[in-house]
C-alpha positions in Angstrom: -4.3 -3.9 8.1 -7.4 -4.0 7.8 -8.1 -0.5 8.6 -12.1 -0.2 7.8 -14.2 3.0 8.7 -16.0 5.7 10.9 -14.0 8.6 12.3 -14.9 12.8 12.4 -13.4 14.4 9.5 -12.4 17.5 11.8 -14.9 19.4 9.9 -18.8 20.6 10.1 -21.7 18.4 10.2 -22.4 20.2 6.6 -19.2 18.0 5.4 -20.9 14.1 5.6 -24.3 16.5 3.9 -26.0 15.0 0.4 -23.6 17.6 -1.1 -20.6 17.2 -0.9 -17.8 19.6 -2.2 -16.8 18.2 -5.9 -14.1 16.1 -6.3 -11.4 17.6 -8.8 -12.2 16.5 -12.7 -8.8 14.6 -12.8 -10.8 12.0 -9.5 -14.0 11.9 -11.2 -13.9 8.9 -13.3 -16.7 6.7 -15.0 -18.9 3.6 -13.5 -16.4 1.1 -11.8 -15.9 -1.5 -14.3 -12.5 -3.8 -14.2 -12.1 -6.7 -16.5 -11.6 -10.4 -15.6 -8.5 -11.7 -14.1 -6.4 -12.8 -17.1 -4.9 -16.3 -17.1 -1.7 -14.5 -16.2 -1.4 -13.0 -13.3 1.3 -10.0 -15.0 -1.2 -9.1 -17.9 -3.1 -7.3 -15.4 -0.3 -5.2 -14.1 -0.1 -1.3 -14.3 2.1 -0.3 -17.8 4.5 1.5 -18.9 2.2 4.5 -19.5 0.5 4.2 -16.1 0.7 7.1 -13.4 -0.1 5.6 -10.4 0.7 7.8 -7.0 4.1 8.1 -6.0 5.9 6.5 -8.6 9.2 5.2 -9.0 9.8 5.8 -5.5 6.6 4.9 -3.7 7.5 1.5 -5.5 11.4 0.8 -4.6 10.2 1.8 -0.9 7.5 -1.2 -0.7 9.4 -3.6 -2.3 12.4 -3.0 0.3 10.2 -2.6 3.0 7.4 -5.7 2.1 10.9 -7.9 1.6 12.6 -6.8 4.6 9.5 -7.3 6.0 8.8 -11.2 5.2 12.2 -12.0 5.7 12.0 -10.9 9.9 8.4 -11.7 9.9 9.2 -14.7 7.7 9.0 -17.5 11.2 6.7 -16.1 12.8 4.3 -16.1 9.7 4.5 -20.2 9.4 3.6 -20.4 13.1 0.6 -18.5 12.1 -0.3 -20.4 9.1 -0.1 -23.7 11.1 -1.7 -22.6 14.2 -4.6 -21.6 11.4 -4.5 -25.1 10.0 -4.7 -26.4 13.6 -7.3 -24.8 15.0 -10.6 -25.5 12.5 -10.7 -27.2 9.0 -10.0 -25.6 5.8 -6.7 -23.4 4.6 -3.7 -21.5 6.4 -4.8 -18.6 4.2 -8.0 -16.5 3.2 -8.1 -15.2 -0.7 -10.4 -12.5 -2.4 -10.8 -10.5 -5.7 -10.4 -7.4 -4.4 -10.4 -3.3 -6.7 -6.7 -2.5 -7.5 -5.4 0.5 -8.6 -7.1 1.7 -12.0 -10.4 -0.9 -10.8 -8.0 -3.4 -12.0 -8.6 -7.0 -9.3 -6.6 -8.5 -7.5 -6.7 -11.1 -5.2 -5.6 -10.5 -1.9 -4.7 -12.4 0.2 -5.4 -12.9 4.3 -4.6 -15.4 7.5 -7.9 -17.2 7.8 -9.7 -15.9 10.4 -13.3 -17.1 9.8 -14.4 -20.7 10.3 -16.1 -21.5 6.8 -15.8 -18.8 3.3 -17.5 -16.2 2.5 -21.1 -15.9 0.5 -21.5 -14.5 -2.8 -22.8 -11.9 -1.2 -20.1 -10.6 0.0 -21.0 -10.0 3.7 -18.7 -8.0 5.6 -17.1 -9.0 9.4 -18.8 -7.1 12.0 -18.5 -7.0 16.3 -19.8 -10.0 17.4 -19.7 -12.3 13.7 -20.0 -16.0 14.7 -18.2 -17.1 11.6 -14.9 -15.7 13.7 -12.8 -18.4 15.3 -11.3 -17.8 18.5 -7.5 -17.6 17.1 -9.4 -15.3 14.5 -11.0 -12.7 17.0 -7.2 -12.0 18.4 -5.8 -12.1 14.9 -7.8 -9.5 13.9 -8.0 -7.5 17.0 -4.2 -6.2 15.8 -4.6 -7.1 12.4 -2.3 -10.0 11.2 -4.2 -11.2 9.4 -3.4 -8.8 6.9 0.4 -9.7 7.0 0.7 -12.3 3.9 -0.7 -8.9 2.2 3.2 -8.3 1.9 3.5 -10.7 0.4 1.2 -8.5 -3.1 2.9 -5.7 -1.9 5.8 -8.0 -3.6 3.6 -8.6 -6.5 3.0 -4.9 -7.0 -1.3 -5.4 -6.6 -0.6 -3.3 -3.4 1.6 -0.5 -1.6 2.6 -0.1 1.9 0.3 2.8 2.2 -2.5 3.7 0.0 -6.5 3.2 0.0 -8.2 0.2 1.4 -9.2 -2.1 -1.3 -12.5 -3.3 -1.3 -14.4 -6.4 -2.9 -15.5 -6.0 -6.0 -18.9 -6.2 -5.6 -18.4 -3.8 -2.7 -16.3 -1.1 -5.6 -19.8 -1.1 -8.0 -22.1 -0.6 -4.9 -20.1 2.3 -3.5 -18.8 3.9 -7.2 -23.5 4.1 -7.2 -23.7 5.9 -4.1 -20.6 7.8 -4.7 -19.6 9.6 -7.5 -16.3 10.5 -6.7 -15.2 6.9 -5.8 -13.5 5.9 -8.9 -10.9 8.2 -8.1 -9.3 6.2 -5.4 -8.1 4.1 -7.8 -5.4 6.4 -8.7 -3.2 4.4 -6.6 -2.5 0.8 -5.8 -4.5 -0.2 -2.6 -2.1 -0.2 0.5 -2.1 -2.2 4.0 -2.7 1.1 5.6 -4.3 3.9 4.9 -4.8 8.3 5.8 -8.7 7.0 6.3 -7.4 3.9 8.7 -5.3 6.1 10.8 -7.6 9.4 11.4 -10.6 6.9 12.8 -12.6 5.9 10.0 -12.0 2.0 10.3 -14.7 0.1 10.6 -17.4 -1.9 8.5 -18.7 1.0 5.5 -22.3 -0.5 6.4 -23.9 2.9 5.8 -23.5 6.0 3.4 -22.0 8.5 5.6 -19.6 6.0 6.3 -18.9 4.9 2.8 -18.9 8.9 2.0 -16.3 9.6 5.0 -14.1 6.6 3.6 -13.7 8.4 -0.4 -12.9 12.0 1.6 -10.0 10.5 2.8 -9.4 8.7 0.4 -9.1 10.8 -2.2 -7.4 14.2 -0.3 -4.8 10.8 -0.1 -4.2 10.4 -3.8 -4.4 14.1 -4.5 -2.7 14.9 -1.5 0.5 12.2 -1.5 3.8 13.4 0.3 6.1 11.1 1.3 5.8 13.1 4.7 2.7 11.8 4.1 3.4 8.0 3.7 5.8 8.2 6.7 3.4 10.0 8.8 0.3 7.6 8.5 3.2 4.3 9.3 3.9 5.9 12.5 0.6 6.0 13.9 -0.7 2.8 12.5 0.6 1.4 15.4 -0.9 3.9 17.6 -4.0 3.3 16.6 -3.3 -0.8 16.0 -2.7 -1.1 20.0 -6.3 1.4 20.7 -8.8 0.7 18.0 -12.0 0.1 19.1 -12.9 -1.3 15.3 -10.9 -4.0 15.4 -12.8 -7.3 15.4 
């Protein structure tokens, strides 16, 4: 679910300083420079030689969880899609290029919550955004707009749990502000993630917020375990019910 971005890291102010503890060497990549999307989507999928966080077992769980959820939720998802189409002009689904595993771009799917598509500047949604429709406000508040990403999970673009994907323009910008940033691309991006259940939810509109999000994401990449994933999934429902940063 679109879990964005701010919170205490459970550390003192030094954590947010301009001299962060260096990330492990394997997490520091070259500048973010994703290839263009190939005409055939599968050309952008990981190869057998890639070592994605969680490996085969995590991928198997993603397929079972996303497939089961889509079957159970399909009537509700179709109803939301129809309601979006009826409320305002435009498609029921919104798609945007995001940075995925190893920086490979993919098209993320969401229910459309705004009256018009984002411009080339890729402006982040903000509280009180006048582009948001009345129905869109409800979908955003409870992260229902993110549910079509279950399809992205089945396609292999995303995982149930992982670092939240950003627009390509944001990826490029954030990588210039924090040299550790590209390390988060060692995992498939997730519908939910460690940053989102740790309070770092909301727009990444300051350098400190970008640093916080990146620190959480790298903590997930370097310390992944099934215990961590299960804990994040269980905490996600609680965050959705009361997080003031959802809009």
